[in-house]
C-alpha positions as CSV (number, residue, x, y, z in Angstrom):
1,X,-78.3,20.7,-23.3
2,X,-74.2,21.4,-24.1
3,X,-75.1,25.4,-25.0
4,X,-72.9,25.8,-22.1
5,X,-69.6,24.1,-23.4
6,X,-69.9,27.7,-26.0
7,X,-70.3,30.4,-23.7
8,X,-67.3,31.9,-22.7
9,X,-68.2,33.5,-19.0
10,X,-69.1,29.5,-18.0
11,X,-65.5,29.0,-19.3
12,X,-64.0,32.5,-17.2
13,X,-66.2,31.6,-14.3
14,X,-64.7,27.9,-14.1
15,X,-61.1,28.6,-14.5
16,X,-61.1,31.8,-12.3
17,X,-62.9,29.4,-9.7
18,X,-60.5,26.7,-10.0
19,X,-57.9,29.0,-9.4
20,X,-58.9,30.3,-6.3
21,X,-60.1,26.7,-5.1
22,X,-56.3,25.6,-5.7
23,X,-55.0,28.9,-4.0
24,X,-57.2,27.7,-0.7
25,X,-56.1,24.4,-1.2
26,X,-52.5,24.8,-0.6
27,X,-54.0,25.3,3.4
28,X,-55.1,22.0,3.0
29,X,-51.5,20.6,1.3
30,X,-49.6,21.8,4.1
31,X,-51.5,20.4,6.5
32,X,-51.9,17.1,4.9
33,X,-48.0,17.0,4.3
34,X,-47.3,17.3,8.0
35,X,-49.9,15.0,8.5
36,X,-48.8,12.1,6.8
37,X,-45.1,12.6,7.4
38,X,-45.6,10.7,10.5
39,X,-47.0,7.4,8.7
40,X,-45.1,4.8,6.9
41,X,-44.5,5.7,3.1
42,X,-47.3,3.3,2.3
43,X,-49.8,4.4,4.5
44,X,-49.2,8.1,3.7
45,X,-49.9,7.6,0.1
46,X,-53.7,5.6,1.0
47,X,-54.0,8.4,4.0
48,X,-53.8,10.9,1.3
49,X,-56.0,8.8,-1.1
50,X,-58.9,8.0,1.2
51,X,-58.5,11.4,3.3
52,X,-58.6,13.8,-0.1
53,X,-61.2,11.2,-1.7
54,X,-63.9,11.4,1.3
55,X,-63.0,15.3,1.3
56,X,-64.3,15.5,-2.5
57,X,-67.1,13.8,-1.4
58,X,-68.1,16.1,1.2
59,X,-67.0,18.9,-0.5
60,X,-69.5,18.3,-3.5
61,X,-72.4,17.1,-0.5
62,X,-72.0,20.7,0.7
63,X,-72.0,22.1,-2.7
64,X,-75.3,20.4,-3.2
65,X,-77.1,22.2,0.1
66,X,-76.4,25.7,-1.2
67,X,-79.6,27.0,0.7
68,X,-78.2,25.5,4.1
69,X,-74.4,27.1,3.3
70,X,-75.7,30.5,2.3
71,X,-77.6,30.5,5.5
72,X,-74.4,29.9,7.7
73,X,-73.5,33.4,7.6
74,X,-76.8,34.7,9.6
75,X,-75.7,35.8,12.9
76,X,-77.4,33.4,15.6
77,X,-76.2,35.5,18.6
78,X,-74.4,38.7,19.2
79,X,-71.2,39.1,21.7
80,X,-69.7,42.8,22.1
81,X,-72.0,44.2,19.2
82,X,-70.3,41.3,17.1
83,X,-73.0,39.0,15.3
84,X,-71.8,35.2,15.2
85,X,-72.9,32.9,12.6
86,X,-72.2,29.0,12.1
87,X,-69.4,29.8,9.6
88,X,-67.8,32.2,12.5
89,X,-67.9,29.4,14.8
90,X,-66.7,26.4,12.5
91,X,-63.7,28.8,11.5
92,X,-62.9,29.8,14.9
93,X,-62.9,26.0,15.9
94,X,-60.7,25.0,12.9
95,X,-58.1,27.8,13.8
96,X,-58.0,26.7,17.6
97,X,-57.5,23.0,15.9
98,X,-54.5,23.9,13.9
99,X,-53.0,25.8,16.7
100,X,-53.0,22.8,19.0
101,X,-52.1,20.5,16.1
102,X,-49.3,22.8,15.3
103,X,-48.3,23.7,18.6
104,X,-48.3,19.5,20.1
105,X,-46.3,18.7,17.1
106,X,-43.4,21.4,17.5
107,X,-43.3,20.8,21.4
108,X,-42.9,17.1,20.4
109,X,-40.2,17.8,17.5
110,X,-38.5,19.8,20.2
111,X,-38.2,17.7,23.2
112,X,-38.1,14.7,21.0
113,X,-40.2,12.8,23.3
114,X,-40.9,9.3,22.9
115,X,-44.6,7.9,22.9
116,X,-45.7,5.2,25.5
117,X,-47.1,2.5,24.2
118,X,-47.0,3.2,20.5
119,X,-50.8,3.3,19.3
120,X,-51.9,0.6,16.8
121,X,-50.8,1.5,13.8
122,X,-54.6,1.0,12.6
123,X,-55.5,3.4,15.2
124,X,-52.6,6.1,13.8
125,X,-54.1,5.4,10.3
126,X,-57.8,6.3,11.1
127,X,-56.8,9.6,13.5
128,X,-54.7,10.9,10.2
129,X,-57.9,10.6,7.7
130,X,-59.9,11.5,10.5
131,X,-57.9,15.1,10.7
132,X,-57.7,15.7,6.9
133,X,-61.2,15.4,6.7
134,X,-62.0,17.7,9.5
135,X,-59.8,20.4,8.4
136,X,-60.9,19.9,4.8
137,X,-64.5,20.8,5.9
138,X,-63.1,23.5,7.6
139,X,-61.1,24.9,4.6
140,X,-63.7,24.1,2.5
141,X,-66.6,26.2,4.2
142,X,-65.3,29.3,3.3
143,X,-63.9,28.8,-0.2
144,X,-67.8,27.2,-1.1
145,X,-69.5,29.9,0.3
146,X,-67.4,32.2,-2.2
147,X,-68.1,29.9,-5.1
148,X,-71.6,30.3,-4.7
149,X,-71.2,33.9,-4.9
150,X,-68.9,33.9,-8.0
151,X,-70.4,30.9,-9.8
152,X,-74.4,30.3,-10.9
153,X,-74.2,27.0,-12.0
154,X,-73.7,24.0,-9.5
155,X,-72.1,22.2,-12.3
156,X,-69.2,24.7,-12.5
157,X,-68.3,24.8,-8.8
158,X,-68.4,21.0,-8.7
159,X,-66.3,20.9,-11.7
160,X,-63.9,23.6,-10.1
161,X,-63.6,21.6,-6.6
162,X,-62.6,18.4,-8.8
163,X,-60.0,20.0,-10.8
164,X,-58.7,21.8,-7.4
165,X,-58.8,18.4,-5.3
166,X,-56.7,16.5,-8.2
167,X,-53.9,19.4,-7.8
168,X,-53.9,19.2,-4.2
169,X,-53.5,15.7,-4.1
170,X,-50.4,15.3,-7.1
171,X,-48.9,18.5,-4.7
172,X,-49.4,16.9,-1.2
173,X,-47.4,13.7,-2.2
174,X,-44.3,16.2,-3.7
175,X,-44.5,17.9,-0.4
176,X,-44.8,15.5,1.6
177,X,-41.5,13.6,0.3
178,X,-40.0,16.9,0.1
179,X,-40.9,17.6,4.5
180,X,-39.4,14.0,4.8
181,X,-36.0,14.8,3.6
182,X,-35.5,17.9,4.9
183,X,-36.7,17.8,8.7
184,X,-36.2,21.6,9.5
185,X,-39.1,22.1,6.5
186,X,-41.5,20.4,9.0
187,X,-40.8,23.4,11.8
188,X,-41.6,25.5,9.0
189,X,-44.6,24.0,8.1
190,X,-46.2,23.7,11.2
191,X,-45.8,27.7,11.7
192,X,-47.4,28.1,8.5
193,X,-50.2,26.2,10.5
194,X,-50.2,28.2,13.1
195,X,-50.2,31.5,11.2
196,X,-53.3,29.9,9.0
197,X,-55.2,29.1,12.4
198,X,-54.9,32.5,13.7
199,X,-56.2,34.1,10.0
200,X,-59.3,31.6,10.5
201,X,-59.6,32.7,14.3
202,X,-59.5,36.2,13.3
203,X,-61.8,36.0,10.5
204,X,-64.5,33.9,12.8
205,X,-63.8,37.1,15.4
206,X,-64.6,39.5,12.3
207,X,-60.9,40.5,12.2
208,X,-60.2,39.6,8.2
209,X,-56.7,39.1,7.3
210,X,-56.3,39.6,3.4
211,X,-55.0,35.9,2.4
212,X,-52.6,38.1,0.2
213,X,-50.3,38.9,3.0
214,X,-50.5,35.4,4.6
215,X,-49.4,33.9,1.1
216,X,-46.8,36.3,0.5
217,X,-45.2,35.5,4.0
218,X,-45.7,31.5,3.4
219,X,-44.0,32.1,0.0
220,X,-41.3,34.3,1.0
221,X,-40.8,31.7,4.0
222,X,-40.3,28.9,1.7
223,X,-38.2,30.9,-0.5
224,X,-35.4,31.0,2.0
225,X,-36.4,27.7,3.5
226,X,-35.4,26.2,-0.1
227,X,-32.1,28.4,-0.2
228,X,-31.1,27.2,3.1
229,X,-31.5,23.6,1.8
230,X,-29.8,24.1,-1.2
231,X,-27.1,25.7,0.7
232,X,-26.1,22.8,2.8
233,X,-26.5,20.5,-0.2
234,X,-23.4,22.1,-1.7
235,X,-21.4,22.1,1.5
236,X,-22.3,18.6,1.7
237,X,-21.0,17.9,-1.6
238,X,-18.2,19.9,-1.4
239,X,-17.2,18.4,2.0
240,X,-17.6,14.9,0.3
241,X,-15.2,15.8,-2.6
242,X,-12.6,17.3,-0.1
243,X,-12.4,13.6,1.3
């Protein structure tokens, strides 16, 4: 029963798949960090725990119906010589959702609109969790279908997903605190969401954008923002020392 532990191919596939899931989880981390930033600290932590916990359950449930997921790539109708599958429709819907959410948040940040009649905290908390689950499901479809092609054992897939989700949870808290301490980074994160949304829509329409380009652009922009934050901190420290 434990013969798999001595198989180097299984360990190699687990390592490769885990790294891939973590890289793909960068999108989720950015999205979750922006969502929970509007909640109090205690509720933000609970939102991450519940949202990612349910998302993990849903991912494992999706892995348990492999044949159904594989069937998602089959075209169900054709427009302009391009066949659209359920996977394409899910990616397009998810991309549109990201564009709407990011645009809405950017507009509120620029206009400083006051929300008339604040909604109850419970409703806001539930909405955040629901959005975390929905967008994680959208992101997971692509990674799970890729996982099916990379590993033959469902146990390896489940293990990789669990490890990746644990890394996502640990990183989301750090990124959320950083965004809260440095408001300008929220606009950068929202810009990342728009970039990711466009990439999802393009994938759904049959125009694949290599993720390496997207991750390089995100990493470069994040590095520039980090330099700006450090420079701002040094200027503030210098001003305090002069007084």
